[in-house]
N, C-alpha and C positions, 0 to 999 in steps of 0.2 A: 420497901414498906409502902402501903397505900398512902396516897395523898388525900384520900377521901376524909372529909370532915363530917361527922354525924351531927345533925342539927335536930333539936327537939322542936315540937310544934310551937311552943311559946315564942321561940326565936323567929320562926317563920311568920307568925302572926304580927310581930313587930315590924318586919321588913316589908310585907305586902298586905294589901287589903284582901285577904283570902279566908277570913275567919269562918264564914258560914260553911263553905265547901270543905275546908280542912277539918273543921270540928265534926262534920258529918262522917268523913272518912276515918277520923281518929276513933270515933265511937264504933263504927262498923268493923274496922280492922282489929281493934283491940278486944272485940268480943267474938272474934273468929278463930277457930282452931282447925276444923276440917271443912272443906268447901269444894264446890264445883264452880269453876270460873272459866273465862275465855282469855287465853293468852294472845297478845296482839298479832303474831307471836313475838316473844322477847326472852332472851337469855342473857345472863351476865356472869363474867368470870372476874374475880378479884385478883389482886396481886400480893396482898399481905401474906407473909409466910412462904412465898414462892421457894421451892417448887410444889409445896403442898398448899392448895388454895381452896377458897370457897367458890362454888359455882352453882348455878341453878336457874330457876324459872321465875319470870315475873308475870303476875296475873292478878286481876281484880278478884275479890272473894265472891264473885257472882258472875253469872253469864251475862254478856253485854253485847249489844249490837254495835257494829262499827268499832270494835275493839282495836282495830289497826291504828286508830288515831292516837292511842296511848303511847306508841313507840314508833313514830314515823317522822324523822326530822325533815325529810323532803316534803312531806305533806304539810308539816307545820309552817314551813317557809312559804309554800304556795298559798296557804290559807291566811298568811300574815298573822299567825297566832301570837298572842301577847305573852309576856312572861307569866302573867297570872294564869292564863289558859294552860300553858305548858306545865307549870307547877301543879295545876289542878289535875291534869291528865296523869302525871307521875304519882300523885298522891293516892290514886285509886288502887295501886298495885302492891301486892305482897311479894317480897323476894324470898321464895321458898328454896333454901340452899342446902347443899351437902358439901363435905370436904373430900378432896381427892388429890392424889399426886397428878401433876400435869401430864405425865406420860401414860397414865392409866385411862385410856380412852375406850373403855368398855365397861359394861355393867348395866344393871336395870335403870338406875337414875340417869346414867350417861345416855342410854338409848333414847329415853324420852326427851332429854335436853337437846340432843342432836337432831332428832326428828323435827322438833319445834324450830330449831335454827334454820332448817331447810324449807320450812313451810312458807308458801306464798300468802296464805290467808289466815285469819284468826282461827284458833283451834281450841276446842273445849278440853279442859283437863280436870281431873279430880285430884285434890291435894289433901294429904294428912300431915299435920305439923306436930312437933313434939310439945309445943306450948303456944299460947296466944302471942302474937308478935306485939312489940311496942311500936307505936306510930312515930317514926322519925325518918329523916332524909339523909342519904349519903351524898355530899356535894363535892364536886371536883371540877377544875377548869376544863378537863378534856372530855368528860362523859356527861350524859344526861343524868339528872338526879335519880338515885336508886332508893326506893322506899321500903321501909318496914321489913327487915330481915328476920327470918325464923327458920330453925332447923327442920329439915324435911325427913319424914318417916316413910311416906309412900307417895308415889305419883303415878298417874295412869292417864293415857290419852283416851278420851271418850269417843273420839272420832278419828278417822284417818286424816293425817295432814295432807294438804294439797301441794304437791311438789312438781314443778315443771320437769319435763323429760330431760332438758339440757342440764338442769341443776343435778338431777339424779345421776346422769351420765358422768358429769365432771367429778362429783363426789365419789363415784364408784371407781374412778380411774386412779388406782394407787401407784401408778408409775409416772404420774404427771406432777411436776414440781409445783410448789405453792404459787410462784410467780406466774406460771403458765395457767394455773387454775383460776387465779384472780383475774387475769387478763381475759380469759375466755368468758367468764361470768360477766365481766364488765362489757365486753363486746356483744354479749347476748342481752344487753339492756337490763340486767339485774341491778337494782338500786344499790349504791355503795353501802348503805347502812345494813343491807342484808348480807352482802359479801363479807363485811366485817364480822357479823355474827357467826357466819359459817367458819371463817378462819379461827375465831375465838373458841368455837366449839370443837376444834380438832378435826374438822372435816376435809381440809384441803392439804394438798402436798403428797409426797411419796409416803407410802405406808410406814416405813421405818422412821420417818421424820415427824409424823403427826403427833400433836400434843395440844393440850388446852393452852390458849394464849390469853392472858389477862386482857379484858376488854379495852382498857385505855391503850395497851400496846398494839392490839389488832387494828384499832382505828388508825393510828399513825402508820402502821405497816402497810395497810392497803393503800392509803394516800401516797405513801412513798413509792411503793411498787408501780402503781399506775402512772404517777408523775414521771418517773424515770423512763418508763416504756414510751410514753408520748413524747418526752423530751428527745429521745433518740431520733424521732422523725422531724421534730421542730428544728433541730440543728442543721438539717439539710435544706430547709426552706430559704428563700430569698428574704432579705431584710424588709421589714415594714416600710411603707412609703413615707409616713409622716408620724409626728409625735401625737399620741392619743391619750387622753385622760378620761377615765370612767369613774363614776361615783354611784354608791348605793349605801343605804343604811337600814338597819333592822335591830329591833329590841336594844336600843342604846349603843349600838356599834356602827360607826361610820367608816366606810372604806373608800380610799382613793387609790385607783389602780392606774399607774403610769406606764405606758409602753413607748419605748424609744427605739428608733431604727438603728440598731447596733447588733452585734453578735450577742447571743444569749448570755445573760447573767441575771441574778435574781436576789432581791432583798425584801425582807418583811420587817417593817418598823411598827412597833406597838407603843401607843401612848395611853397611859392610864390616868384618868383624872379622878382622884379620890380626896375628899375633904379639902377641896380647893387647891391641891398640889398635883403637879404633873410629873410622871416618871416616863422615861423613854428607854426602850430596849430594842435590840435588833439582832437579826442573823442574816448572813450573806453567803452566796456561793458564786464562784466564777464559772466560766464556760464549761469546764469539765466536771462541775459539781463539787460536793463536799466529801471529805474522807471521814469526818466525824459527825456525830449527831448534833443537830441544831438545838443545843441545850438551853439557850436563853428564851426563845419563843416556842420551843418544843413542837408539839403536834400542830400548832397553828401554822408553822413554817411550811409543812408538807401539805396541809389542806389548801393553803393559798396557792402554792405552786401548782398543784393538780388543777385547780380551777383555771389558772392562767394558761397552762399548757393545753387544756381542752379548747380554749378559745383560739390560740395561735394555730393549733392543729386544724381547727375548723376553717380558718381563713387562709391556711397554707402560707404562713409568714413567720419569721423569726424576729425576736425583739429582746431588748433588755427590759426586765420587768421589776417595777417597784410597787409594793403594796404598803400603803400607810394606813394603819388601823388606829382609829381614835375611839377609845372606850369612855363613854360618858357615865355620869352618875346614875343615869336611867337604868343601866345594866347592873341592877342591884343584887343579882344572884347569878353565879356562873351556871350556864346550861349546857356547855359542851362545845367542842371544836366544830361540830356540824354547822353551827350558825355562820362561821367564817367561810367555810366551803360554799354553802348555799348562797350567802349574800354576795360573795365575789362572783360566783356563777351568774347571779342575777344582775350584777353590774354590767356584764357584757351583753345583756339583752336590752340595755338602755342606750340612748344616744350618747355619743362621746363628744368632748371638746378637742379641737385640734390646735396645735401651737407650732410656731416657727422655730422656737428655741426652747432648750431645757429650762433656762432661767425663767421664762414666762410660765411654764407649767409648774415649776417649783413655787413660784410666787403665788400662783392660784391656790395651791394646796395650803400654803402658809397663811394666806388670808383667812382661811377657814379654821385652822387648828393651831396657828402660831408657828414660829420658825425654829423652835428648839430642836426639832427632829432633823433639820438639815445638817446640823453640826455632827450628828451621829451617823449620817448616811455614807457608807462606803461607795455605794453605787453612784450617787450624785458626784462624789469626788472623782471617781474613776472616769465618768463620762466627761467631766470638765477637763481633766488632764488629757484624755484621749483627743479631745477636740483641739487643745493647745498644740499637741504634737502634730496633728494633721495640718494645722495652720502653718506651723514652722516648716514642715516638709514642702508644702505648696510654695512658700516663699523661697525656699532653698533651690527649688527646681523650676 
């Protein structure tokens, strides 16, 4: 069942100072039934009722210049967009949807949805709805807010979508497995957010295996696939030379990324500070990875691992990786896992601090966020135990 919580405009107006913009789009959207708009491009596949799900197109009810900013997490981070700005972008779009079995990847509406998922640039569409939508938001920890759903009667592309040759080639290859397709798109510099849309729209993988993938699942699937592929290379690199600590923060999320000169292992620890109380949760994997899903931190675990593997692959080094995420009260509305991936990526573009011991690095993090997380960390415990064993062996010989 979907974890999406549908929020009415009154609740949003209480949470953030967005009243003027949201009231304008509430009035505009709730008076709209048939329209010509510009999709960023953006598509969304739900998970409720799986294997029969809702999927469709997100577009403002009018043609818009620079519509790509409405659904571009990479661009939001680069522009340092605020929570208010991102919610404002998402409020402009109507989710024109239809119902389909996930294996039914053909048909009139499906073709339009898939072409949009492949498009590099915003594309004009004509939409006819069964009735006027209600202005509301679907909110979830893993995805960007989805606005104003309404059932679709007809959809037509007004112009040909702009699709790169390499994207068209990979999508057309029905003998290429999904992992291979995702990897080739990534190596071809296609943004991760676009790869996730193509996987969600049933465009990747062998023909017999293609199906619609709920958006929240496709996000994690792409992060997981790419993280594992890069990790295969990272395991062959020499250990990092020193202990490094990186830091970055964005829209109320603080990230401490600790790299330790050891064989690969990885842990994500999340601390949520709500109503003056702090909760700590974590997921961990050893050198050979996990056999089961990281159910505690969920998609965040895989987004953080991918960002860390990209950096280690770039510097051709292996390390134990600890990410400590501190979620402050400023993060008043969940906006999706993308912010973790992009903020951790951004941390590696900043200067790092170097330490002689793990204890010094742990102390530095604890000075900023408190020490409660240390008690929960399997990675810190493992590293301490490993060093004790090495010291014992040195004395023995």
